[in-house]
ZAMARGU-4260 file (C-alpha; in steps of 0.2 Angstrom, whole numbers, plus 5000, padded with zeros to 4 digits):
<rodrens>
0) 4981/4864/4957 | 4968/4875/4949 | 4953/4877/4961 | 4941/4889/4953 | 4940/4902/4939
5) 4940/4916/4952 | 4957/4911/4960 | 4972/4921/4957 | 4982/4906/4952 | 4969/4902/4939
10) 4969/4919/4932 | 4988/4921/4932 | 4989/4904/4923 | 4975/4907/4910 | 4981/4925/4906
15) 4999/4920/4904 | 4994/4906/4892 | 4983/4918/4883 | 4997/4930/4880 | 5008/4916/4875
20) 4995/4909/4863 | 4992/4927/4855 | 5011/4929/4853 | 5013/4912/4845 | 4998/4916/4834
25) 5006/4932/4828 | 5022/4924/4825 | 5013/4910/4815 | 5004/4923/4804 | 5020/4932/4801
30) 5030/4917/4797 | 5016/4911/4785 | 5016/4927/4776 | 5035/4930/4775 | 5038/4912/4770
35) 5025/4912/4756 | 5032/4929/4750 | 5050/4921/4751 | 5045/4905/4741 | 5035/4915/4728
40) 5049/4927/4725 | 5063/4914/4725 | 5052/4904/4712 | 5050/4920/4701 | 5069/4923/4702
45) 5073/4905/4696 | 5061/4907/4682 | 5069/4924/4677 | 5086/4915/4677 | 5079/4901/4666
50) 5072/4913/4654 | 5089/4922/4653 | 5098/4906/4649 | 5088/4904/4633 | 5097/4912/4617
55) 5089/4926/4609 | 5087/4918/4591 | 5075/4906/4599 | 5063/4920/4605 | 5066/4929/4588
60) 5060/4913/4579 | 5046/4911/4591 | 5040/4928/4586 | 5042/4925/4567 | 5039/4907/4564
65) 5033/4898/4580 | 5029/4882/4570 | 5047/4878/4566 | 5055/4880/4583 | 5067/4867/4590
70) 5063/4864/4608 | 5076/4851/4612 | 5091/4861/4619 | 5087/4880/4621 | 5072/4878/4633
75) 5077/4862/4642 | 5078/4871/4659 | 5061/4879/4656 | 5054/4862/4651 | 5062/4853/4667
80) 5053/4866/4678 | 5036/4859/4674 | 5030/4876/4669 | 5019/4882/4654 | 5029/4894/4643
85) 5019/4906/4631 | 5025/4920/4620 | 5015/4936/4617 | 5021/4943/4600 | 5020/4961/4594
90) 5002/4958/4587 | 4996/4954/4604 | 4994/4935/4600 | 4998/4923/4614 | 5005/4907/4609
95) 5009/4892/4620 | 5026/4886/4617 | 5028/4873/4631 | 5013/4865/4639 | 5014/4858/4657
100) 5011/4840/4655 | 5000/4840/4671 | 4990/4855/4665 | 4976/4853/4652 | 4969/4871/4653
105) 4976/4885/4642 | 4989/4897/4648 | 4981/4910/4658 | 4980/4927/4649 | 4983/4942/4659
110) 4976/4960/4657 | 4983/4972/4645 | 4988/4983/4659 | 4999/4968/4666 | 5008/4967/4649
115) 5011/4985/4648 | 5019/4985/4666 | 5030/4971/4660 | 5038/4982/4647 | 5046/4992/4662
120) 5055/4978/4672 | 5062/4991/4684 | 5045/4996/4691 | 5035/4980/4687 | 5032/4967/4700
125) 5042/4951/4701 | 5028/4940/4699 | 5009/4939/4698 | 4996/4928/4705 | 4982/4924/4693
130) 4968/4911/4691 | 4965/4901/4676 | 4948/4897/4669 | 4946/4882/4681 | 4950/4893/4696
135) 4968/4886/4699 | 4981/4898/4705 | 4996/4901/4695 | 5012/4911/4698 | 5016/4920/4682
140) 5032/4928/4677 | 5033/4941/4662 | 5049/4946/4653 | 5050/4957/4638 | 5061/4952/4623
145) 5069/4967/4613 | 5081/4969/4599 | 5089/4986/4596 | 5076/4995/4606 | 5062/4986/4597
150) 5050/4975/4606 | 5049/4957/4599 | 5037/4950/4612 | 5034/4946/4630 | 5039/4929/4637
155) 5025/4922/4650 | 5030/4908/4661 | 5016/4901/4673 | 5018/4888/4686 | 5005/4881/4698
160) 5005/4888/4716 | 4999/4871/4723 | 5017/4864/4726 | 5023/4880/4735 | 5007/4882/4745
165) 5009/4864/4751 | 5027/4868/4757 | 5020/4883/4766 | 5005/4874/4774 | 5017/4860/4779
170) 5028/4872/4788 | 5013/4880/4796 | 5006/4863/4802 | 5023/4860/4809 | 5023/4876/4818
175) 5006/4874/4825 | 5011/4857/4832 | 5026/4864/4840 | 5016/4879/4847 | 5004/4866/4855
180) 5018/4857/4863 | 5025/4874/4869 | 5008/4878/4877 | 5007/4861/4885 | 5025/4863/4892
185) 5021/4881/4898 | 5006/4874/4907 | 5016/4860/4915 | 5030/4873/4919 | 5019/4887/4925
190) 5009/4877/4938 | 5024/4873/4950 | 5031/4890/4947 | 5015/4899/4951 | 5012/4887/4966
195) 5029/4892/4973 | 5027/4910/4969 | 5011/4911/4978 | 5016/4902/4993 | 5019/4918/5003
200) 5002/4925/4998 | 4994/4909/5004 | 5003/4910/5020 | 4997/4928/5022 | 4979/4922/5019
205) 4981/4909/5032 | 4988/4921/5045 | 4975/4934/5041 | 4961/4921/5043 | 4968/4918/5061
210) 4967/4936/5066 | 4952/4943/5074 | 4948/4955/5087 | 4954/4944/5101 | 4970/4938/5092
215) 4978/4954/5086 | 4995/4949/5091 | 4998/4938/5076 | 5010/4946/5063 | 5013/4942/5045
220) 5031/4936/5040 | 5040/4950/5030 | 5054/4941/5022 | 5048/4932/5006 | 5061/4939/4994
225) 5047/4947/4985 | 5046/4966/4986 | 5027/4968/4983 | 5023/4954/4996 | 5035/4961/5009
230) 5028/4979/5007 | 5010/4972/5009 | 5015/4962/5024 | 5023/4978/5032 | 5007/4988/5028
235) 4996/4974/5036 | 5008/4973/5051 | 5007/4992/5054 | 4988/4991/5052 | 4988/4977/5065
240) 4999/4987/5077 | 4987/5002/5076 | 4972/4990/5078 | 4980/4982/5093 | 4984/4999/5101
245) 4967/5005/5098 | 4958/4990/5106 | 4970/4991/5120 | 4967/5009/5122 | 4948/5007/5121
250) 4949/4993/5134 | 4959/5003/5146 | 4948/5018/5143 | 4933/5007/5147 | 4941/5001/5163
255) 4946/5018/5168 | 4929/5025/5165 | 4921/5010/5175 | 4933/5014/5190 | 4930/5033/5188
260) 4911/5031/5189 | 4913/5019/5204 | 4925/5030/5213 | 4915/5046/5209 | 4899/5037/5215
265) 4908/5032/5231 | 4915/5050/5234 | 4898/5058/5231 | 4888/5046/5241 | 4898/5049/5257
270) 4894/5068/5260 | 4877/5065/5253 | 4874/5051/5266 | 4881/5062/5279 | 4869/5077/5274
275) 4854/5066/5273 | 4858/5059/5291 | 4859/5076/5298 | 4843/5081/5290 | 4834/5066/5297
280) 4840/5070/5314 | 4834/5088/5313 | 4817/5082/5307 | 4816/5071/5322 | 4816/5085/5334
285) 4835/5090/5335 | 4831/5107/5327 | 4823/5113/5343 | 4840/5111/5352 | 4851/5126/5347
290) 4867/5116/5351 | 4862/5101/5340 | 4856/5112/5327 | 4872/5122/5326 | 4883/5106/5325
295) 4872/5099/5312 | 4872/5114/5301 | 4891/5116/5303 | 4893/5098/5298 | 4882/5099/5283
300) 4891/5115/5278 | 4907/5106/5278 | 4900/5091/5268 | 4892/5103/5255 | 4909/5112/5254
305) 4917/5095/5250 | 4904/5092/5237 | 4907/5109/5229 | 4926/5106/5229 | 4924/5088/5221
310) 4912/5095/5208 | 4925/5109/5203 | 4939/5096/5202 | 4928/5085/5191 | 4924/5099/5180
315) 4942/5104/5179 | 4947/5087/5174 | 4934/5087/5160 | 4940/5103/5153 | 4958/5097/5154
320) 4953/5081/5145 | 4947/5092/5130 | 4965/5098/5128 | 4961/5117/5130 | 4972/5130/5123
325) 4984/5136/5136 | 4987/5154/5138 | 5006/5152/5138 | 5018/5167/5139 | 5036/5169/5142
330) 5041/5171/5161 | 5051/5165/5175 | 5046/5151/5186 | 5058/5158/5199 | 5047/5174/5201
335) 5031/5164/5202 | 5039/5154/5217 | 5044/5169/5226 | 5027/5177/5224 | 5019/5161/5231
340) 5032/5159/5245 | 5021/5168/5259 | 5005/5158/5254 | 5015/5141/5254 | 5022/5145/5272
345) 5004/5149/5278 | 4998/5132/5271 | 5012/5123/5279 | 5008/5129/5297 | 5021/5123/5309
350) 5030/5113/5296 | 5048/5117/5291 | 5048/5124/5273 | 5063/5126/5262 | 5063/5135/5245
355) 5078/5134/5234 | 5079/5143/5217 | 5095/5139/5207 | 5090/5147/5190 | 5082/5162/5183
360) 5079/5154/5166 | 5065/5161/5156 | 5052/5148/5150 | 5034/5148/5143 | 5020/5143/5154
365) 5002/5147/5159 | 5004/5157/5175 | 4987/5152/5183 | 4989/5134/5178 | 5007/5133/5185
370) 5001/5140/5201 | 4989/5126/5203 | 5002/5113/5200 | 5013/5121/5214 | 4998/5122/5226
375) 4993/5104/5222 | 5010/5096/5225 | 5013/5107/5240 | 4996/5103/5248 | 4999/5085/5244
380) 5015/5086/5254 | 5007/5095/5268 | 4993/5082/5270 | 5005/5068/5271 | 5018/5075/5284
385) 5017/5078/5303 | 5010/5095/5307 | 5025/5099/5319 | 5039/5088/5313 | 5035/5089/5295
390) 5048/5096/5282 | 5044/5101/5264 | 5057/5106/5252 | 5053/5115/5235 | 5067/5117/5222
395) 5069/5124/5205 | 5084/5121/5194 | 5089/5119/5175 | 5095/5102/5169 | 5100/5103/5151
400) 5085/5108/5140 | 5072/5107/5154 | 5066/5117/5169 | 5065/5105/5184 | 5053/5109/5198
405) 5054/5097/5214 | 5043/5095/5229 | 5050/5083/5242 | 5044/5079/5260 | 5048/5068/5275
410) 5030/5061/5277 | 5023/5044/5276 | 5029/5040/5258 | 5023/5026/5248 | 5028/5009/5241
415) 5035/5007/5224 | 5020/4998/5217 | 5009/5013/5220 | 5020/5025/5210 | 5012/5020/5193
420) 4994/5023/5199 | 4997/5039/5210 | 4991/5050/5196 | 4975/5040/5193 | 4959/5048/5197
425) 4952/5044/5215 | 4967/5034/5219 | 4974/5034/5237 | 4989/5025/5244 | 4980/5023/5261
430) 4962/5019/5258 | 4959/5020/5277 | 4965/5039/5278 | 4951/5050/5283 | 4942/5061/5270
435) 4947/5077/5279 | 4966/5073/5277 | 4966/5063/5261 | 4955/5073/5249 | 4946/5065/5234
440) 4961/5059/5225 | 4960/5071/5210 | 4974/5083/5214 | 4988/5073/5206 | 4977/5069/5191
445) 4974/5087/5188 | 4992/5091/5190 | 4998/5078/5178 | 4985/5084/5165 | 4992/5102/5166
450) 5010/5097/5165 | 5007/5087/5150 | 4997/5101/5142 | 5013/5111/5144 | 5023/5097/5135
455) 5031/5092/5151 | 5032/5076/5162 | 5029/5072/5180 | 5036/5058/5190 | 5034/5052/5208
460) 5047/5043/5219 | 5046/5038/5237 | 5048/5024/5251 | 5037/5020/5265 | 5041/5030/5280
465) 5054/5040/5271 | 5044/5053/5262 | 5040/5056/5244 | 5047/5067/5230 | 5038/5073/5215
470) 5048/5080/5200 | 5041/5091/5186 | 5051/5093/5170 | 5045/5107/5158 | 5053/5112/5141
475) 5063/5128/5140 | 5056/5143/5130
</rodrens>
């Protein structure tokens, strides 16, 4: 159904019919011209044949004594053709020998140039179209009559074009009628074909109209058996995939930012409240007591130290989020662990520390950043294990095309549902843990960022009361 001129269906239909109309018009014009030329040439050939059937003595008598010519037998064929026969003698006199019974005007006289051209039949035209004194068109055929290379005269046979034109016009009208019927049939045929062809596009339009920012899970069908429509559907689906991921990432980023701001505010508020309380106590007179002053200053110093550490960790995360250029160089992680062994044992205190190095493979890494990874994971293990019965195991080995660094402890561990969020900022498994033991919850986030900047991955595995294990995989050099 045609809805409006701007619709694709209307434009395809109208342009198809326009092209068909132009083609039919061109065919009609060519047919008219070719058919007219064919009829005129065929008529001229017939007249030439009729002239050749007339015996030579007849034309010789027409040139010498035209008053005594016998027209009964020799020119019966010319007489039956309904043509006007004239003879131009050597003295340039044009005499009408046979007059068309339906024609009252004199035989049309051609120009001298036409008669001169007729003397050379090989190059002369087969016929000429001329008008008589009343404007009627005639088809004129000229044929020279010679005897022993001597020109006797020129036979001129003229026939009205009206009967031939009537035939051509009749054929043209028939063609026009058939063309109109063809256009009507094309219109009736194109409509259902276009409707069926554009069904996939209509479905795509309906699907796209359903899609909005809150309904990006809609997808366009991709199997229409039409290559262009299928490619368009694939492109749309790919775009929708990107949009859906972008909206999801934006939503997740907003949620993470909201949690980050809330957690950071909470973390900063605790030491600030503590410092504010101690200052208030001092202002009320506790500053005059040396013991109370010393204890308050010691507590404020500890809280300010926590604030400074928290600010440094937040600044570190901000720098890592900007994807800084890592100063990576070839080296051995085994040598780095051996250098840090003494420092790690100091951090562990009375805890049992086991360091196992099973490979000397060279890899590329930022030395200072990897030290931070080792320290963060080791300190996390120390904080969550018993000071006396705790056990921390550090291992390094090669697995296929990766260096695997593992830190495992026998501490409190964690439930499986916490494994996904362990590396979130300010996240703690035990929210009741004291600030002194639990930290701010940024160490594992920093560790994950550093590992990912090296092109590696980090994973956590643990069970409540059975300890935890953190595994870092780094690509080889």
